[in-house]
N, C-alpha and C positions, 0 to 999 in steps of 0.2 A: 617550591612545592608544586607549582603548576607544571613545570617541565617533568618532574618526577611522576606526576599524574599521567602525562603523555607516555612516559616510559612504562608505567603500569598498564596503560591501555594497549601499548604495543605488545606487552607480554600476553595479555588476554587475546588480542588479535592473532598472535602466534599460535596459541592453543586452538583457536577456532578455525582459522583459515590456512594454517601451514606455517612451519617454522621459518621457511625462507623469507616469506613476506614480513613476518614479525621481526626477524633479525635485521632486515633491511631498514625498517622503520626505526628500530632500536639504535642502529649504527648512526643514522641521520640525527637522531635526537642527542646522542652522546657528543657528536661533533658540534651540534648547536650549543650544548652546555659548555663545552671547552672553549668555543669561540666567544661566548658571553663572558667567561672568566678572563680570557686573554684581553678582550677589549676593555673590560672594567679595570684591569691591573696595568695594562699598557705593554706587557711583555709576557712571553711564555715562561721565562726563567723564574719569574716571581710567583708563579701559581702552580708549580710542579706538584707540590703536595696536595693542593686543592684539586687538581686535575685527577690525580691518582685516586683520591678519596671519592670524587664524583663518579669515576668509572666503576669503582668497587660498589658504591652505593646504588648506582643505576643498575648494575648487573644483578645485585641482590633484589632490587625492586622488580626487575624484569623476571627473574627466576621465581619470585614469590607469586607473581601474577599467573605465570604458567602453571605452577604447582596448584594454586587455588582453583583454576579452571579445570585442570585434570581431575582433581579430587572431587569436585562437584559433579562432573560428568560421570565419573566412575560410580559414585554413590547413586546417582539417578539411574544409571543403566542397571545397577544391581537389583533394583526392585521393579523398574518399569518393564522388564522382560516378562514379569508375571501378570502384568495388567493388560487385559485384552477386552475388546468391545463386548458389551453385554454380560460381562462377568459380574456375578453377584458379590457385593462387598458390604462391609460395615466400615464407616469412616468417622473418626472423631477429629474435632478441631475447634479453634476459636474464630468466631466471625469477626472479620475486620472491615467488611464492606457489604452493604445490602443494596440491591438494585431490582427495579421492576422493569422488565423489557420483553417485548413480544409476548405479552399476555402471560408471563410467568415470573415468579420471584426467583432471584438468584442470590445465593449466599456464598460469599468468598471466604474461605477458611484458611487459617495458617496454623503452624505447629501441628500438622496433621499426622494421624496414625491410621493406617488402613489394615483391614483384616479380610482376606479373601473368603467368600462364602458367608452365609448366615443361616441360622436354623441349627441343625445338628452337626453339619459338616463345616467346621471352622478351621481356617488355616492360622498360621502364626501372624502376630501383629508386626507391621513394618512401618517405620517412620518414613514419611514421604514429603514431597513438596506441597505447595498450596493446592487446594481443590475447590472447584466451584460446584455447588449443589443446586439443582433445579427443583423447584417445588411449585405446586399449583396454588397454594394458599400462603398467606403471611403468618407464619407460626414461629418465627425466631426474630431476634433483634441484635443490633450491633453490640459486640462485646460478650454475647452469650457463648457458652460451650455447647456444641451440637454433636449429637450422634445420629447419623443418617444411614439408613439401610436402603440399598437400591442397586442399580446396575451401572457399571462404568460406561462412559461415553468418551472414547478417545477422540481428540481433535484431529480433523482431517488435514492432511497436507495438500498443498495446491498440486493439481495434476496438469495444469496448463500455464504457459508463460503469462505473467501479469496477473494471474488469479490470486485473490486474497488467500494467504497461507495461514489458516487458523491454528495449526499446530505450532508453527514458528511464532505467531503472535502471542499465544498464551505461554509458550515456553519462555519467551523473552521477559515475561512478567512473573516467572517462577511458578506457574500453574501447570501441574502435570496432567490432569484429566478432569472430567466432569462426572457427576453422579446424578442420575435421574432418580430422585428419592421416592420410594414407596411409603416410607414412614420416617419420621424424625422425632427426636426427643431433645429438649434443651434444658440447660440449667444455667442459672445466673452465675456469671463469672465474677472474679474479684473486681471491685469498683464498677459493678454493673450499673449502678445508678448514674455514674458519669457517662458511660457509653449510651445508655438508654436515653439520657437527657439530650445528648448531642443528636441522636437519631430523631427524637421527637421534635427538637428544634428545627432540624433540616426539613422534616416533613411538614411542620407547621408553616415555615417560611415559604416552602414550595406551594402549599395549598393556598397561602395568602396571595401569592403572585397570580394564581389562576383566578382568584376572586377580583383582583383590582385591575386586570388587563386581559387582553385577548390571549387565546391559547398559544398562538405563534410567538408573540412577544414574551409571554411567560416561559415558554420552552427555552428561548434563547437566554433569558435572564437566569433561569434555574441552572442551565448548563454553565454559564459564566460565573455565577455567584456561589452555587451550591454543589457543583459537580454532578447534578442530577440531569441526565439526558433522556429520562423516561419519555417525555413528550416533546423532544426537540424535533421540529419539522424536517423531514428528509430533504425537501426541496431547498429550504433555507440552508441546511448544512452543505448541500452540494453547491449552492450558489456562492457561499462563503469560500468553499474550497477552491473552485475554479477561478475565483477573483483574487485569491491570495491572502484572505483575511481569516481563514479558519482558526488561526492561532488564538483569536480572541475568545474562542469557546472553551479553552482550557484554563484551569486554575494555574496561574503562573506567578512570576515575580512581581508583576504589577499589582495583583490582588493582595499578595503578601505585604508589599510595601505600603499600600493604602491602609490596610487593616492594622498591620503591626506598627508602622511609623506613626500613624494618627494616634493610636493608643499610647505609644511611647512618649510622644511629644505632649500629649495631654497630661500624663503622669509627671513629666518633668516640669510643666507649667505649674502643677500643684506642689512643686518643690519636693517631689519624691526623689530619693537618692538614685544615682545611676544604677546601683546594684539591684535595688527593689524594682525600679522601672524595667530593667532588663528581665528579671525573673517573671514579672507579671506579663510583660509583652510576649516573652517566649512561651509561657503557658497558654496565652490566648491564641497564638499562632499555631502551636501544636494541636490545640483543640480544634481549630478551624480546619487544619489538615486532616485530622481524623474524621471530622464531620463530612468533609467533601470527598472522601474516598482515598486520600493519601496516595495519589498517583505519583509516578516517578518524577514528573516535572514539578509537582508540588513539594515533594521531599527535597529536591534539589534547591528550590527557592527558599523553603523554610530553613534548611541547613545553612545556606549562605546568609540569610537574615540573622539567624542566631549568632553566627560567627562574627558578623559585623557589630551586633549589639554587645556581644561579649567583649570585643576589643574596646568599644566605647566605655563599657563599665570598668574595664581595667586601665583605662587611660592610654590605650594603645591605638595605633592605626592598623587597618587591615587593607589588603589589596584584593580587588575583585577576582582577579585571575587565580590568585593563591587560594582564596576561599572556594572558588570553583574546583580547583585541583583536589582539595580535601574531600569535597562532596563526590567528585568523580571516583576517587579511590574507594570511598565508603560504599557507593552504590554498586560498583563493580565487584567489590569483595562480597557484598550481600548476595548478588546474583550476577555472575559474569555474563550470562546470556542477555542482560539488559542492553548490551551493546547493539543487539539486533532490533531493539524496540525503537520505532520511529520517533515516539514522543521524547525519549531520552536524547536521541541524536539532535532533534530540532531544538530542544531546550538548551542543551550544552552548546550547540553550534551558534545559537543566537547570542549567548553570553560571550563566546569567543569572538564573534564578529564585533560586538560592542566594545570589548576590551582591547582588541588588536587592530582591527581594520578601521573602525570609526575615527579614532584619534588621528589616523594618518590621512584618510580621504576627506574628512569633513573640513570645512574652512569657513571663515566669517562670511564670505559672500556665497550665498546659496547653500549655507550650512545645513539647513533642515533637509533640503532635497538630497544632498550628498550623504548626509547621515542616514537617511532612509535607504539610499542605494548601498551604502557600506554595510548595512545590516543584512540586506536581502541578497546582495550579489554573492557572498560566500556560501549562501544556503542553496543556490540554484542547483548544484549537482545533487544535493540531498533531496530537494523537491522532485527533480527528474527521476531519481532512483526509486522514489516511493509512488509518484503519481504519473510518471512518464509524459508529462506535459508541463509547460511553464506559463504562468499568468504574466504576460509581458508588461501589463499596466499596473501590477501590484504596487510598485513603488509610489505611483501617484495616488492610488486608492488609499494606501496606508498613511500618506501625508494628511489625509482628512480623518481617517478612522482612528488612528492611535491617539491624537490629541483629545478626541472626544470620549475616549474610553473611561476616564475617571468620572465623567458626568453620568455615563450609563451605570457604572458600578455603584457610585454613591446614591444615585436616584433609585436604582433597583433595590439596594440594601435597605434604604430608609422606607421605601414603599412596602417591602415585604414585612418589615417590622411594624409599620403603622397599620397595615392591613389586618394584623392580628387583633387590633382593637376597634377598627371601624373601616368600612369599605371606602367611604368618601375621602378620608385623609390619604388612604393608600392610592386612590385614583389620582389625586392631585399630585402626590409625590412621584408617582411613576411616569407622569407625562413627559418630563425631560428624557428619560430613558426610552420611552415609546417613540418620541419624535426622532431621536438620534438613530435608533434601530431602523425606523422607516427610511431615514435618509440613507443609511447603509444599504438597505435593500434596493432603493431606487438607484443609488450610485452604482452598485454592482450590476444591476440590470442594464444600465446605460453602457457601462464599460464592456459588458459581454456582447453588446451589439456592434461594437467597433471591430473592424477587420483586423485579424491577427491578435485578438484579445488573449487567446490561448493558443499555444503552438505545441503540437505533439512532437516530442523529442525522441521518444523511445527510451529504454533503459540504457544509460550511458555505459560504454565499456570502461574497464579499469584504466586503460591507457589514457582515455579522454579525461577521466577524473583526475588522474595524476598530472596530466598536462595542464588542466585548468588551474589546479592549486599551485603548480610550479610557476606558471606564468603570473598568476596573481601575486605570489611571493616576490617575484622579480619586480613587478610594478610597485609593490608596497615599499621595497627598498629604495627604488628610484624616487617615489613620492616623498618618502621620509627625508631623503637628502634634499630634494627640491624644495620641500616645505620649509626646511631650516634656512636655506638660502633665500627664499622669498621673504621669510619673516625678518631676516637680517637686513635685506635690501629694501623691503617695503615698496617695491616698484610695481606699478600697475601692469607692466609688460610681463613680469614674472607671474602675477596672478592669472593673466590670460593664458599663458603657456601651461600653467598648472591645471587649469580647467580643461584645456584641450587634451592634456595627457590623461586626465580622468575619463574623459569621453572615449578616447582611444582604448583605454584599459577595459572599459565596460563593453565596448563593441567587440574587442578581440575575445574576451571571455565568453560573450554570448555566441560568437561565431564558433567557438570550440564545441559548444553544446548543440547548436542548431544546425550547423553545416554537416550533413551526413556523407560519409564516404560511399562510393559505389558498392552496392551489395550484390551478392550472387543470387541466382535463382533458388527458390526454396518452396517446398511443399509442406503443409502442416495439416494433419488430421487431428482436429481438436477432440479432447475427451468431453463430450457433451452428454454422457450417459446414454440413454436410449434415444438415439437420433443421429443426425449428420451435421457436420460443420467442417468445411474444407477450404483452406486458403492456399493460393498459389501466387508467387511473385515471379514474373518472367525475368529473363536476363536483362531485358530492356528497362525493367523497373515497373512495368505495368502490373497492377495488382487486381486479382479477381477473387471472388468467393463463390463457393457452391453450397447452396442450402444454408442451414443455420437454425436448427431447432432441436427440441428435446421434449419427450413426453414425461420425464421424471425429474428434470432439474428446472426449478422455477427461476425466473429472472435471468435466463441464460444470456440474453443480450447484454444486460448491465453487469453481470457477474463474471462472465467468461469471454464473450466475443469482443466487447469493447476493450476490456483490459488487455486482451491478447493483441489487438490491433495497435493500441497505444504503446504497449511494451515493445513492439517491433518497429515503432516509429512510422506506422502506416497512416499517412494523412488523409487518404481517400481510397475508395474502391472504384475502379473504372467500370467493371461489369460484375454484377451479382446475379448468378444463375440460380434459378429455382426449378428443381426437378419436378416437383408437384406440391400441392397445397396441404398435405397432411401437417398437423401441428408439430410433429417431431422433425420437420424439415424447415418450418418457417417461423416458429414462435420467437426465436431469438432475433431473426431478421426484422420482425415487426417492432421489437423494442429498439433496435438500432435505428430504424427509420424515425421512431418517436424521439430519439435522442438528438436528432439534427445532424448526425454524422454525415459527411459527404459521400453520397453514392451517386455516381454519374448515370449509370444505366442498370435497370433490372431486366433480366432476360428470362423469358418463359416460353414454353412450347405453344406455338400458335394453335394447335389442335386442342389444347387444354385451357386456353385463356378465358373461355366463357364459363368455366366451372365456378360455382358460387363462392367457395372459399378463396379461389384465386382472384376473382373479381374484387373481393373485399381488400385483399392485399394490394392489388394494383391501384385501387382507388386511393388508399392511404399513401402509396408511393407518389401518385400524381399530385396529391395535395401537398406533398413535401417537395415538389418540383423535380422529381426524379424522372428521367426519360425511360419509357417502356419500349423494349425491343421484343418482337415476336420472332421466334426461330423455328424453322422446319428442317426436315431431313435435307441434307445437301448444303444448307447455309453454313457459312463460316465467318468468324471474326479473326482477321489477321492482325498480329501484333508486330509492329515494326521495332527495330532496335533503336537505341538512343539517337543514332544519326538520322533516323527516318527511313532508312533502307530496309528491305526485307532480308531476313537471315537466310544464308545459303548453306548452313551447316547440315541441312536435311533436305531431302527432295520435297517433302511437304512443307508448306509455309508454316511458320511459327504462329500458333494461335489455337483457337477452339473451333472444332467442326461438329455440327449436329448430325448424328447418325440416325436419330429416331426421336419423335414420330413425324410422319409426313402430315400435311394439312388435311388429308382425307382419312387418316387412321382413326379407328375407334376401338374402344374396349369397355367391357362391363366393369372391370376393376380399375379404379383410379391409379393404382400402382403401375398398371401396364400402359399408362399414358405418360410415364416419366420421360423427361428430357434425358437422352443418352448422349454424352459428350466425349469426344476424343481430343485430348490436349497434346500439342506438340511444341516443344521448345528446345531447339538445338538437338542434343543427343538424348533428351528425355521425352518420354511419351507416357500417357496414362489414359485409362478409361474410367468414366464416372457414369453409372447407370441408375442412380437412385434406388428405387425399390422394384425394378422390373422382375418378372418371373422368368422361368426357364422357357416358356412359350415365346416370349419376345426375344430372348437370347437366341433361340433356334432360328427365328426369323432373321435376325441380324447376321448370324453365321452363314446362312444360306445366301444372303445378299452381298456381304462384304468379304467373306472368306479370310484369306491371309492378311488382308488389309487391316484386320483388327489387332494384329500383333503389337504389343506395347511392353514397356518396362514395368509399369505399375498398374495395379488393379484395385480399385476401391470396391470391396466385396458388395455385391448387390443385396439389397434388403437385409442389411446387418448380419449376413451369413445365414439366411433362412435356408431350410432344406429344399425349398421350392425354387431356389435360384442357384447360380454358380454351377450349371450343368457341366458334364464332362466335355461335351463338344465345344461349349463356350470357352472353357478353360484351355482346351487344346488350341483353339483359334487365337486366343489372347497370348498364350505362352508367356505369362508375366514372370519377371525375376522375383518380385515380391508383391505382397498384397496387404491391405489393412482392413480390419473389421471394426466397425464402429458400433458398439453396443454397451449396455449397462451390465454391471456385475450381476445384479438381480433383475430379471425381467420376465414377464409372464408369457413371453412368446417362445422361450427356450433357445434364444439366439446366443451364440451361433450354433447351428446344428452340426453334429458330428459328421453327418453324411457329406455336407458341403465342404467342411474343412478337410475331410479325407480326400476329396477329389482334388483340392488344391495341393495337398501334400504329395499326392501321387504324381502331380505335375512338377515336383521338385521346386515348388514355390515357397519362399520364405514368408511366413504369416506373422503379422503383428496385430495385437488386439488392444484397443483403447482401454478396455476393462482391466487389463493387466499392466499396460505400459503407460497409461495416461496419454498425454499428447504425443503424437508421433511426428517427427520432423525429418525431412530429407533435404540435405543441403550439401553442395559440393561433393556429391557422390557418397556421402556418409549418412547413415540412418541413426537418429537419436530417439530414444524412448524416454519421454518425460524429461528431456534435456540431458539424458545420460546416453552416451554413445554405445 
């Protein structure tokens, strides 16, 4: 069943990412099935019929997965084409999850029906996927049927590399869109008392935790025990993530095992029959899953637990991998897009590691350490794909964290229950959980101070992921054979050799992810809304950034710039140029400095360094240990190639030259004191002028003339009508230009007059408001990662 689950997954992958890739995976799995049969029977002639049956069955499973994915997507496309932002609708559905987050109530509804328009103009009713309804007040409960009138909010796709893709995230959970409700009506559904009771129990236990301990500890315990992340501290969440222990915040198999098995064993000690104990335990676990939000990882764990208990009740044995296979097929059939949900991949991947890798890599000597390695090593590519960095000491941290988890879970559960009857009993019972969580916090803090605690890997390419798992598979075969030989011989020399091989395996697999191939030069104009954010990597590997701010996108540094840098595997920025100190050019940079990311130098115009906002930024940079460079007209920063010699591909030295302002230049408008830079790198050149006006442009044309000629032009002042003058464009004669501005902005950027002047010069124009992130690499231009 497990291998058939892999075949079903391959069929889903074929539908999502292309038939070629899916068929390749399918062929490999069929070969594995045949090989297993041949090995078990000893010859091919004895299993011909079985092989034929396996091929036919596998083909049917593969085709079924493809058909299911296609039918689900076609059905979704049939109604989503009519769903647009701000469209008035009425939606009906049953609430399966309630949540309070960011000062609003969220109701997740399933079995939904949507009707475009409300009032007199009503469209026809359409069945759709799940919907999340936003409401200012708590006026509905778990299990209720809701009718919500409001406006559709479509989830936004990521427009920059590394940025969180809300549309993809919600789609992977089967949620089509959100509705900002103007009004809602509810009615009690069937068995409403049951759902209302579970919701009330969760809220009571959550409130109890707040009474018996501090808010930080209560937030972690509520997330771990109740699936309630309403007041989970963001700093703690980030600390756990970068330390490699964020998995403890999700409802997973450990929780299900503690609750379910404890209750099951209690019933068996009371001499309850296997069947009755199974039914009661399954009912308890299913109720716990509903109460905690019924996340994908929870459903996987609950399903596997029920299959295990069912086998015990029937007097049969069950295999962990086969139970996992059944649940994978069930979850993919329910929602094929769940394959793109990180929680699903992490949950399934961890079980695969425990079932396949751990038995081979673990050994009596150093067993706990290698067991921890064997679980986390196969997950490294998945971690890199989702977070673009690896916590290298997570193995050691988890050696302490995981054994203490039952203490946290049991202490928190008892404390939340006792707190409902009295604060003091709750305070006493929560102390072990409080102490362990503080230990986690201190431990993670200490680990993060170690050099190399987290290494930015970037998003691994497909070939590196394939190479990683191919090499790991080879090592596992070798280990399996070596382990058998060692167990038969029981020689100490064999044990030492086995340990050395495991170290070599770990080192090789880490090298595949951490060692980066030489990359080509690239330019990226990030979609920052109304602002500027420009990255450039020279052929030598030196990385620079120009500006980094926005007037309409909050937390730009945390949500856009840092994810972009990590996605591209950028460990540090050598020079961060600041054109001027307007917030739409520095707000994100300020956040990057606060994050502790490595910036070697911040470069500003000497003539504008004393401006108040600039002084505040430079003070923060100095506090962070960043070197400050003052630049004036005629100054340049030369970038050497990897060998240390200067490039000779162009008459000009590769690097950045300041064209303006000089130390004595002054202007009434801060925009006219912007740093104007000319970048040269081999055959590529570009001009970056911040927000300068046509007056400064005229001054530069008169001074430099034809020396201004470049390949690329980042349109001044977001395409304002008061910039990009005809003389300036003629002097630059760029092949292409990029305009960085928001779709909706009160300045009217970009102005038609400025764009007309660029088009008259036969210049190709790209807009971040249309294209998202714009990338130039290896002489090709990509719009939001599409060529």
